[in-house]
C-alpha positions in Angstrom: 24.8 -24.6 -22.9 26.0 -23.1 -25.8 25.1 -19.4 -24.2 22.7 -18.5 -26.8 20.6 -17.3 -24.0 21.3 -13.6 -23.2 17.9 -13.1 -20.9 16.2 -16.3 -19.3 12.3 -15.7 -18.5 11.0 -17.6 -15.5 7.2 -17.6 -14.2 7.6 -17.6 -10.5 5.1 -19.9 -10.1 6.7 -22.6 -11.9 5.7 -26.3 -10.8 8.4 -28.3 -11.8 11.3 -30.7 -10.0 14.7 -31.2 -11.4 16.0 -35.1 -10.8 19.6 -36.2 -11.3 19.1 -39.8 -11.7 22.3 -42.0 -12.0 22.6 -45.5 -13.8 23.5 -48.3 -11.3 25.2 -50.4 -13.7 27.0 -47.5 -15.9 27.3 -44.5 -13.2 25.9 -42.5 -15.9 24.3 -39.3 -14.5 20.7 -38.0 -16.3 18.5 -35.1 -15.7 15.2 -35.1 -16.0 12.6 -32.6 -15.7 9.0 -33.2 -14.1 5.7 -31.4 -12.8 6.0 -31.4 -9.3 2.7 -33.5 -9.2 4.2 -36.5 -11.0 6.1 -39.5 -8.7 9.2 -40.9 -8.9 7.8 -43.9 -11.0 7.2 -41.1 -13.7 11.0 -40.0 -13.5 12.0 -43.4 -13.8 9.7 -44.2 -17.0 11.3 -40.9 -18.5 14.8 -42.4 -18.3 16.0 -44.1 -21.7 16.2 -47.8 -20.9 13.9 -48.7 -17.8 11.8 -50.5 -20.4 15.0 -53.1 -20.3 15.4 -53.2 -16.3 18.3 -50.6 -16.5 17.8 -49.5 -12.6 18.6 -46.1 -11.6 19.0 -44.3 -8.4 17.7 -41.0 -7.2 20.8 -38.7 -6.8 19.4 -35.0 -6.2 15.7 -33.5 -6.2 15.4 -30.0 -5.9 12.7 -27.1 -7.7 13.4 -26.5 -10.8 13.6 -22.7 -9.9 16.2 -22.9 -7.2 18.6 -24.3 -9.5 18.1 -22.0 -11.8 18.3 -19.8 -9.6 21.2 -21.1 -8.1 23.0 -21.8 -11.6 21.9 -19.5 -14.3 25.3 -17.3 -14.2 27.0 -20.4 -15.1 25.3 -20.4 -18.5 26.1 -16.6 -18.8 22.3 -15.1 -18.8 20.7 -13.0 -16.9 17.3 -14.1 -14.8 14.2 -12.5 -14.6 10.7 -13.8 -13.1 7.5 -13.5 -14.3 4.2 -13.0 -12.4 1.1 -14.0 -14.0 -1.1 -11.3 -11.9 -0.9 -8.8 -14.9 -2.5 -9.4 -18.2 1.1 -9.8 -20.0 2.7 -12.1 -17.4 -0.6 -14.3 -17.6 -0.2 -14.6 -21.6 3.4 -15.8 -21.1 1.9 -18.5 -18.6 -0.3 -19.5 -21.1 1.5 -18.9 -24.3 5.1 -20.6 -23.2 4.2 -22.5 -20.4 6.9 -20.1 -17.9 9.7 -20.9 -19.1 11.1 -18.2 -22.3 14.1 -16.4 -23.1 15.8 -13.9 -25.0 18.4 -15.3 -27.4 21.5 -13.2 -28.6 21.5 -15.6 -31.8 19.8 -17.2 -33.9 19.5 -20.8 -33.0 18.5 -24.0 -35.3 16.7 -26.2 -33.4 15.5 -28.0 -36.1 19.5 -29.2 -37.1 20.3 -29.2 -33.1 17.9 -32.3 -32.5 18.7 -34.0 -35.2 15.6 -33.1 -37.0 17.5 -32.4 -39.9 16.8 -36.1 -41.4 13.3 -36.1 -40.6 12.9 -33.1 -43.1 15.1 -34.8 -45.6 12.4 -37.3 -45.2 9.6 -35.1 -45.9 11.0 -33.4 -48.9 11.1 -37.7 -50.3 14.4 -36.4 -51.8 17.7 -38.4 -50.7 20.0 -35.9 -52.2 21.3 -33.2 -49.6 18.3 -31.1 -48.3 18.1 -27.5 -48.5 16.5 -26.4 -45.1 15.6 -23.5 -46.4 13.2 -25.2 -48.8 11.7 -26.5 -45.7 10.9 -23.2 -44.0 9.9 -22.0 -47.5 6.9 -23.9 -47.3 6.0 -22.1 -43.8 6.1 -18.4 -45.8 9.4 -18.2 -44.7 11.5 -17.1 -47.6 14.6 -15.8 -46.0 14.9 -18.9 -44.1 15.0 -16.9 -40.6 11.4 -17.9 -39.1 10.2 -14.2 -40.4 12.1 -12.3 -38.1 
């Protein structure tokens, strides 16, 4: 959604479904991605609030590959399919699980996912945490993940 992906790379055999679920009480819609062999029960279990009895209804179920093929332009990226018939394709599937992307710019996923608080806890310091210190412990002195 942030437009950071320039080229989306997807394995042609990617076996995933995209479910749009609606909370019956609030009308809020959520998207869940599950492997095709997983049942609807797992889809409900993946939704927040189901442990407290919140009820969801299935709005739409479709193949993830088909959804991406129909919607990738809305995200401003190009779509490339990869086969696992070559050694490079097989390596991509095994290494990345069948989904990858070439980014337009560097994205700090730890910050996006709210993991900055975890970094502060690991540091044991209540002061403002320098994220660069976190990456230094992995040998990336310049903070750019070695790129």
